[in-house]
N, C-alpha and C positions, 0 to 999 in steps of 0.2 A: 229366502233362506230356508223356509219350510219345504219349498219344492225341491231345493237342492238336497236336503236331508232325506226326503222321501225318495229321490232318484238313487242316492248313494246307498240307502237301505235296500232298495229294490235290487240293485246290482249285487250286493253281498248276499242277499237271499237267493238270487238266481244261481250264483256260484255254488253255494252250499247245496242247493237242490240238484244241480248238475252232478256234483261229486257224489252225492247220495245215490243218484241214479245209476252212475258207473259202478259204485260199490255194490249196488243190489244186483245189477245185470252180471257183473263179473267179480266174484268175490276174490279171485286171485290178485286182481288190481289193488284191492285195499291191503292185502297181505303183503304184496311186494313193496308198496309204499312203506308199511310199518316196519318190515324187515330191513329195508334200505336204511331208515332213520336209526334203527336199533344198531345196525352194523357199524354205521359211521360213529355213533356215540360210543359204542363199546369197544372200538379198535384200540389197542395198545400200541402207541407210537413212541414209547420211551426209547431211549438210546440203546439200553441194555437189551430191550425186547427186540429192536430192529437188528441189532448184531446177532442175537441168538436165532432169530428166524430167517436171516439172510441165507442164500445159497452158499455152496461150498466155495465157489469161485470168489463171490464178493466178500465172503468171510476171510478167505485167504488174503485177498487185497487189503482189507481192513487191518488184519493182523500184521501183515508186513509194513503197512504205513505206520502203524502205531509203534512197532519195534524200531523202525527207522527214525521216528521222531524222538523217541527215548534215547536212542544211541547218539543222535545229533546233539541233543541237549547235554548229554555226557561229555562229548567232545568239546562243546562250546565252553562249558564250565571249566574243564580241565585246561583248555588253552588259555582261557581268561586269567586263571590264577598263575599258570606257568609264565605267561608274558609279563604279567605284573611282578612276579618274582625275579624274572630275568632282567627287567629294567632296573630293579633295585640292586641287583648283583652288579650290573654294569656301572652304575653310578658309584657304588662303593669301591669297586676296582679302580676306576678312573681316578678317584679321589686319592687312593693310596699311591697308584702308579706315578702320578704327577706331583706327589708330596716331597719328592727329592730323595726318597729312599733308594739305596743302591739296588741294582738289578740282581745282584747275588743274594742279598738278603730277602728281597721279595720273591725270588725263585725258591729259595729254601722254605719259606712260610707257605706259599701257595701249592707247591708240588706235594706237601704233606697231605693235602685234602684231595678230594675229587674235583678237578676244576671244570668249570662250564663257562661258556661265553667268552668274554675277553681273556679270562684266566687260562682257559684251554689253549687259546692261540699263544699267549705268552709262554706258557710252559713248554708248548711243543717247539716254539722257535728257539727258546733258551737251551733246551735239550739238545737240539741239533747243533747249535752254536757251541756249547761247551764240549760235546762229543767230538766235533771236528777239530777243536784246538787241542784236545787231550790226545787225539790221534796225529797231531802234527800236520794239519791241513796246510798245503803249500800254495794252492790256487784261491786267490781272493775272489775271483769271479765265479768259481765253482761253488764256493761256500755261500755267497750271496744267492746263487741261483737255487741251492738246496734249501735255504731259509725261506725263500719265496714260495717254493713248492710246498714246503710244510705248512706254511701259512695258508695257502690255497686249500690244501686238503683238510685242515683244521676248520676252516671257514665253511667249506662245503659240508663237513659233518654237523656243525652247528646249524646250518641253515636246513639240513635234513631233519635234524631233531625237532626244530621249531615247527616245520611244515608238516611233520607226520600226521596222517589222518584228516588233514584238511581237505583232501580230495574227496573224502566221503561227504563232506557237507556240499561240495560242488555238485556231486552226483545226485544227492537227494534233492537239492535246489532245482535242478534241471529235469529230473526224471519223475519225482513224486507226482506233480500235476497230471502227467500222462498216465501213470499207474492209477491214479484216482479216477481219471476219465475212463479208463478201461473198466473199472468197477462200476461207474455210472452207466455205461453202455450195457453191461451185463444185467444190471438192475432194471433198466428200462425194457430190456428183452424179456425179463422175468414178468413184468407187468403185462406186456402184450400176450405173453402165453397164458397169463391168468385170465385176461379178457377172452382170448380164444377158447380156453377150457370152460369157463363158466357162461360164455356168450352173453355177457352182461358188462356194461361200462360203469357199473356201480362204483362209487368212490372207495367203498370198503374193499373192493377187488383190486383197484389200481394203486391205492395209496401205499401199501406196504412196499411194493416194489420201487416206486417212485421215491419213497422216504429212504430206503437203503441205498438207491442210486446217488441221492444228494448227500447222504452221510459219507459215501466213499469219495465223493468230490471234496467234501469239507476236510476230511482227514488228509487228502492229498495236499490241499493248501496249507493245512495246519503243519504239516511236515516240511513243506517247500519254503514257505515264507521266512520262518526264523533261520533255516539252514542258509538261505540266499543272502540274507541281511547280514548274519554274523560271519559268513565266508569272506564277504567283502571287507568287513571290519577286521577280522583277524588276519587276512592276507595283507591288509595295509599295515598292521602292527608288525607282522614279520619282515615286510620291506624296510621299515624304519629301524628295526633292531639289526637287520643284516647290513644295512647301510652304515650304522655306527660300528659294527665289527669290521667292515671293509676299511673304514677310515683309520681305525686303530691299527689293523694289519699294515696299512701303508705307512703310518707314522712309526710303528715299532720297527718295520723293515729299514726305514731310513736311519733310526737309532743305532740298530745293529751294523748297518753299513758304516757309519762313522766309527763305531767301535773297531770294526775290522781294519779301517784305514789306519787308526791310531795304533793298533798292534802290529801292523805290517810296515808301519813308517820306519824307515832306516834311521838308526840312532847315530848322531854325530859324535 
């Protein structure tokens, strides 16, 4: 054990003597080691500092990704509350529609407000039905065709209202990672330019460019991941609501078709 300790102590002493000789022969060596340690320790790598010290292109990429992320979350929250409110309106209208209330009374009460969802389909079809009979429509087939067209147009308008701005989420989800990758490439190029300019691979020279490159990548993912997840979720919600509207349109068209048959039925 004493021999091993003597050998270890001898190695440590030899290393110290060697470093002292290099420092004595070349004072620049000791100065470079000291400045390297101080540069790494004193480098400011906070997120705000990385953003402020980034180049114009990388900074533009970061700002664009942050704005895209904020706008994506605004759309997500808006659609989340809109779809929840629409589902509640559909449930209330279906409950009233199938309660046995006459179509005329329901039309009078619903048309006084600004109808949406099933109510807009109902009001549009009833308006066409009433207007045709007031003008003395003679063709049963023509009236049924017009009612179906009105329902299709109203359904398309409701679907467009529900799907509005969802395409932005799809665009952010697919494009944001590539935009962040573009910022990453520019940041790495900045690091190589710093290495070439300083002729040193010191970590203090390379770290800022690499850090801002990784930050651009992180911002791209931060914008793309929620946009992709909620785009799929909200698209599924739109499909379910649209399916309910289509089912109601078919049922109400059949009800009006029976009403048309009864009105045009010859009296004995």
